[in-house]
C-alpha positions as CSV (number, residue, x, y, z in Angstrom):
1,X,-15.7,2.1,-3.4
2,X,-15.7,3.8,-6.8
3,X,-12.6,3.9,-8.9
4,X,-11.1,7.3,-9.4
5,X,-9.8,8.6,-12.7
6,X,-6.6,9.8,-11.1
7,X,-4.8,9.4,-7.8
8,X,-4.7,12.1,-5.1
9,X,-1.1,11.2,-4.5
10,X,1.8,10.9,-7.0
11,X,3.2,7.4,-7.3
12,X,5.4,5.2,-9.5
13,X,5.7,1.4,-10.0
14,X,8.4,-0.8,-11.5
15,X,8.5,-4.6,-11.9
16,X,11.3,-6.5,-13.7
17,X,12.4,-10.1,-14.1
18,X,16.1,-9.3,-13.2
19,X,19.2,-10.8,-14.8
20,X,19.1,-14.4,-13.8
21,X,15.4,-15.4,-14.0
22,X,13.7,-15.9,-17.4
23,X,10.3,-14.8,-16.2
24,X,8.7,-12.4,-13.7
25,X,6.6,-14.0,-10.9
26,X,5.9,-10.6,-9.2
27,X,2.6,-8.6,-9.7
28,X,1.8,-5.0,-8.8
29,X,-1.5,-3.3,-8.4
30,X,-2.3,0.3,-7.7
31,X,-5.9,1.6,-7.6
32,X,-7.3,5.0,-6.7
33,X,-10.8,5.4,-5.2
34,X,-13.0,8.5,-5.0
35,X,-14.2,10.0,-1.8
36,X,-17.1,8.2,-0.2
37,X,-18.0,10.6,2.5
38,X,-16.4,13.1,4.9
39,X,-15.2,10.2,7.0
40,X,-13.9,8.2,4.0
41,X,-11.9,10.5,1.8
42,X,-10.3,9.6,-1.5
43,X,-7.8,6.8,-1.1
44,X,-5.0,5.0,-2.9
45,X,-4.5,1.2,-2.6
46,X,-1.1,-0.3,-3.3
47,X,-0.6,-4.1,-3.6
48,X,2.6,-6.0,-4.2
49,X,2.8,-9.8,-4.5
50,X,5.9,-11.9,-5.0
51,X,4.9,-15.3,-6.3
52,X,6.6,-18.7,-5.9
53,X,5.9,-22.0,-7.6
54,X,7.6,-22.1,-10.9
55,X,7.0,-20.2,-14.2
56,X,3.3,-20.7,-14.4
57,X,2.5,-21.1,-10.7
58,X,4.3,-18.0,-9.3
59,X,2.9,-15.7,-12.0
60,X,-0.6,-17.1,-11.6
61,X,-0.5,-16.9,-7.7
62,X,0.7,-13.3,-7.6
63,X,-1.7,-12.2,-10.4
64,X,-4.7,-13.9,-8.8
65,X,-3.9,-12.4,-5.4
66,X,-3.5,-8.8,-6.7
67,X,-6.7,-9.0,-8.7
68,X,-8.7,-10.5,-5.9
69,X,-7.5,-8.1,-3.2
70,X,-8.3,-5.1,-5.4
71,X,-11.7,-6.5,-6.3
72,X,-12.5,-7.2,-2.6
73,X,-11.5,-3.7,-1.6
74,X,-13.5,-2.1,-4.4
75,X,-16.6,-3.9,-3.1
76,X,-16.3,-2.4,0.3
77,X,-17.3,1.0,1.6
78,X,-13.9,1.8,3.1
79,X,-15.3,2.2,6.6
80,X,-13.1,-0.4,8.3
81,X,-9.8,-0.5,6.4
82,X,-8.0,-2.9,8.6
83,X,-10.8,-5.5,8.7
84,X,-11.4,-5.1,5.0
85,X,-7.7,-5.4,4.1
86,X,-7.4,-8.6,6.2
87,X,-10.6,-10.0,4.6
88,X,-9.3,-9.2,1.1
89,X,-6.0,-11.1,1.7
90,X,-7.8,-14.0,3.2
91,X,-10.1,-14.1,0.2
92,X,-7.0,-14.1,-2.1
93,X,-5.6,-17.0,-0.1
94,X,-8.7,-19.1,-0.7
95,X,-8.7,-18.3,-4.4
96,X,-5.0,-19.1,-4.9
97,X,-5.4,-22.4,-2.9
98,X,-8.4,-23.5,-4.8
99,X,-6.8,-22.8,-8.2
100,X,-3.7,-24.7,-7.1
101,X,-5.8,-27.9,-6.6
102,X,-7.2,-28.1,-10.1
103,X,-4.0,-28.2,-12.1
104,X,-0.8,-30.2,-11.6
105,X,1.1,-27.2,-13.1
106,X,-0.2,-24.9,-10.4
107,X,0.1,-27.3,-7.4
108,X,2.1,-25.7,-4.6
109,X,1.9,-22.1,-6.0
110,X,1.9,-19.3,-3.4
111,X,2.7,-15.6,-3.1
112,X,3.5,-12.9,-0.6
113,X,0.9,-10.1,-0.2
114,X,1.8,-6.7,0.9
115,X,-0.8,-3.9,1.0
116,X,-0.8,-0.2,1.8
117,X,-4.1,1.8,1.8
118,X,-3.8,5.5,2.1
119,X,-7.0,7.5,3.0
120,X,-6.3,11.1,2.4
121,X,-3.0,11.1,4.4
122,X,-3.9,8.3,6.9
123,X,-2.0,5.0,6.4
124,X,-3.2,1.5,6.9
125,X,-1.1,-1.6,6.0
126,X,-1.4,-5.4,6.0
127,X,1.0,-8.1,4.9
128,X,1.7,-11.8,4.6
129,X,5.3,-12.9,3.7
130,X,8.5,-11.0,3.4
131,X,7.8,-8.2,0.9
132,X,8.4,-5.0,2.7
133,X,6.9,-1.5,3.3
134,X,9.2,1.4,4.3
135,X,8.3,4.9,5.4
136,X,10.9,7.6,4.7
137,X,10.5,10.7,6.9
138,X,12.9,13.6,7.3
139,X,15.7,11.6,5.6
140,X,15.4,8.5,7.8
141,X,14.0,5.2,6.6
142,X,11.8,2.9,8.8
143,X,10.6,-0.6,7.9
144,X,7.0,-0.4,9.1
145,X,6.0,-3.9,8.0
146,X,7.1,-7.2,9.7
147,X,8.8,-10.0,7.8
148,X,7.3,-13.5,8.2
149,X,10.5,-15.4,7.9
150,X,12.4,-18.0,9.9
151,X,15.0,-15.4,10.6
152,X,12.5,-12.8,11.9
153,X,10.9,-15.4,14.2
154,X,14.3,-16.6,15.5
155,X,15.3,-12.9,16.1
156,X,12.1,-12.2,18.1
157,X,12.6,-15.4,20.1
158,X,16.1,-14.3,20.9
159,X,17.9,-17.2,19.2
160,X,19.9,-15.0,16.8
161,X,20.8,-11.4,16.3
162,X,20.6,-9.1,13.2
163,X,24.3,-9.8,12.7
164,X,23.5,-13.4,12.0
165,X,21.2,-12.6,9.1
166,X,23.7,-12.2,6.3
167,X,24.4,-15.5,4.6
168,X,22.2,-17.5,6.9
169,X,20.9,-20.8,5.2
170,X,17.3,-20.0,6.3
171,X,17.4,-16.5,4.9
172,X,14.5,-17.1,2.5
173,X,12.4,-19.5,4.5
174,X,8.9,-17.9,4.6
175,X,6.6,-18.8,7.5
176,X,3.4,-17.2,6.1
177,X,2.1,-17.0,2.6
178,X,-1.0,-16.6,0.5
179,X,-2.0,-20.0,-1.0
180,X,-2.0,-22.1,2.1
181,X,-4.7,-24.6,2.9
182,X,-5.2,-23.0,6.3
183,X,-5.9,-19.3,6.2
184,X,-2.7,-17.3,7.0
185,X,-2.6,-14.9,9.9
186,X,-2.6,-11.5,8.3
187,X,-0.2,-9.1,10.0
188,X,-2.0,-5.9,10.9
189,X,0.9,-4.2,12.7
190,X,2.4,-0.9,11.6
191,X,5.7,-0.5,13.4
192,X,7.1,3.0,13.5
193,X,8.9,5.4,15.8
194,X,10.8,5.1,19.0
195,X,8.4,2.6,20.5
196,X,8.0,0.0,17.7
197,X,5.9,-2.2,19.9
198,X,3.0,0.3,19.4
199,X,0.7,-0.4,16.5
200,X,0.2,2.9,14.6
201,X,-2.4,1.8,12.1
202,X,-4.1,4.9,10.7
203,X,-1.2,7.2,11.4
204,X,-1.2,10.5,9.6
205,X,1.5,10.9,6.9
206,X,3.3,14.2,6.9
207,X,4.2,16.4,4.0
208,X,7.4,15.2,2.5
209,X,6.9,11.6,3.6
210,X,7.6,8.8,1.1
211,X,6.1,5.3,1.1
212,X,8.3,2.6,-0.5
213,X,7.2,-1.0,-1.1
214,X,9.5,-3.7,-2.5
215,X,10.0,-7.4,-3.0
216,X,13.0,-9.2,-1.5
217,X,14.7,-9.0,-4.9
218,X,15.3,-5.4,-4.0
219,X,15.7,-5.5,-0.2
220,X,18.2,-8.3,-0.4
221,X,20.6,-6.3,-2.5
222,X,20.0,-2.6,-1.7
223,X,20.8,-1.0,1.7
224,X,18.2,1.1,3.4
225,X,20.4,4.3,3.2
226,X,20.7,3.8,-0.5
227,X,16.9,3.7,-0.9
228,X,16.7,7.0,0.9
229,X,19.5,8.6,-1.3
230,X,17.9,7.5,-4.6
231,X,14.4,8.4,-3.7
232,X,15.4,12.0,-3.1
233,X,14.8,12.5,-6.8
234,X,11.4,14.1,-7.1
235,X,10.8,12.1,-10.3
236,X,9.7,8.8,-8.9
237,X,9.9,6.9,-12.2
238,X,13.6,8.0,-12.5
239,X,14.3,7.1,-8.9
240,X,12.9,3.6,-9.3
241,X,14.9,3.1,-12.5
242,X,18.0,4.1,-10.6
243,X,17.2,1.6,-7.9
244,X,16.7,-1.1,-10.6
245,X,20.2,-0.3,-12.1
246,X,21.7,-0.6,-8.6
247,X,20.1,-4.1,-8.2
248,X,21.4,-5.0,-11.7
249,X,24.9,-4.0,-10.7
250,X,24.7,-6.4,-7.8
251,X,23.5,-9.4,-9.8
252,X,19.6,-9.1,-9.9
253,X,19.3,-12.8,-9.1
254,X,15.6,-12.5,-8.3
255,X,12.6,-10.6,-9.7
256,X,12.5,-7.0,-8.5
257,X,9.3,-5.0,-7.9
258,X,8.8,-1.6,-6.3
259,X,6.1,1.0,-5.5
260,X,6.8,4.5,-4.4
261,X,4.3,7.1,-3.2
262,X,5.1,10.7,-2.3
263,X,3.1,12.7,0.2
264,X,3.1,16.3,-1.2
265,X,2.7,19.4,0.9
266,X,-0.7,21.2,1.1
267,X,-4.2,19.9,1.3
268,X,-5.5,17.1,-0.8
269,X,-7.8,17.9,-3.7
270,X,-10.7,16.3,-1.8
271,X,-10.1,18.6,1.2
272,X,-10.0,21.7,-1.1
273,X,-13.2,20.6,-2.9
274,X,-15.0,20.0,0.4
275,X,-14.0,23.5,1.6
276,X,-15.2,25.1,-1.6
277,X,-18.5,23.3,-1.4
278,X,-19.0,24.4,2.2
279,X,-18.2,28.0,1.4
280,X,-20.7,27.9,-1.5
281,X,-23.3,26.4,0.7
282,X,-22.9,29.1,3.4
283,X,-22.9,31.8,0.6
284,X,-26.3,30.5,-0.7
285,X,-27.7,30.5,2.9
286,X,-26.6,34.1,3.3
287,X,-28.1,35.1,0.0
288,X,-31.4,33.5,0.9
289,X,-31.3,35.2,4.3
290,X,-30.6,38.6,2.6
291,X,-33.4,38.3,0.1
292,X,-35.7,37.2,2.8
293,X,-34.8,40.3,4.9
294,X,-35.3,42.6,1.9
295,X,-38.7,41.0,1.2
296,X,-39.9,41.2,4.7
297,X,-38.7,44.8,5.0
298,X,-40.5,45.7,1.8
299,X,-43.7,44.1,3.0
300,X,-43.5,45.9,6.3
301,X,-43.1,49.3,4.5
302,X,-45.7,49.0,1.8
303,X,-48.4,46.7,3.2
304,X,-51.7,48.4,4.1
305,X,-52.2,49.2,7.8
């Protein structure tokens, strides 16, 4: 993949240490790529990692993971996004684990890893941990990623209900993370719509859709309806600042990180460019055919019999 000078989609990012913490263990990465072929249009890769392991450990784990995931994706051709995302996260896991073994200060460091890769308007996601991806469509918000927490596993097993989540002592127990000795199971489910059991990887995003990614420092303190309300603002930077202020009002006890992407109406620049090139190609063919016809007609009229 070749890095693009600009993104085909408008986006904004924000990462902040919050009020209580004295350092930020989150890392964000957004990278735009040029079109590779008609089958692999220009794309936007968004990566959010929430590190754990102390001042140096958490920062290092999340930074290494983001850098490695982007580097791994950049080295691909974009032909198999789900396989390539999973491989990139597994590669980041190995890198974080190896670095944790060479320094006592880094021992035990780990991070979540949440990725969204948008090809044109087709969406692919992958995640490990409890950082989230939401899709906002027609005023309704949907969590399309799956948390890898004790609470989520207990919910799926039928031991607890959603009503038991608030204040639960295991609320922040993560069951999968990047930095483990054994490679984590990368979640490749995209849950959306009335039948959430269906995996909708590669779904087409619609004009007006918004993609929102955040660490638990945001999702723990802000309600889903509040996210929708504040992201109505067309200026994404302003919208994320408003969300940050809301988190601050509620204590901001953890680092907070967010990525927001808008899906505008109309065709992407790549599609327009492709259409122009096709029209130019057919125009050249018609011109050649016209000149050939004129030449053959002239030869027929003036050639000696």
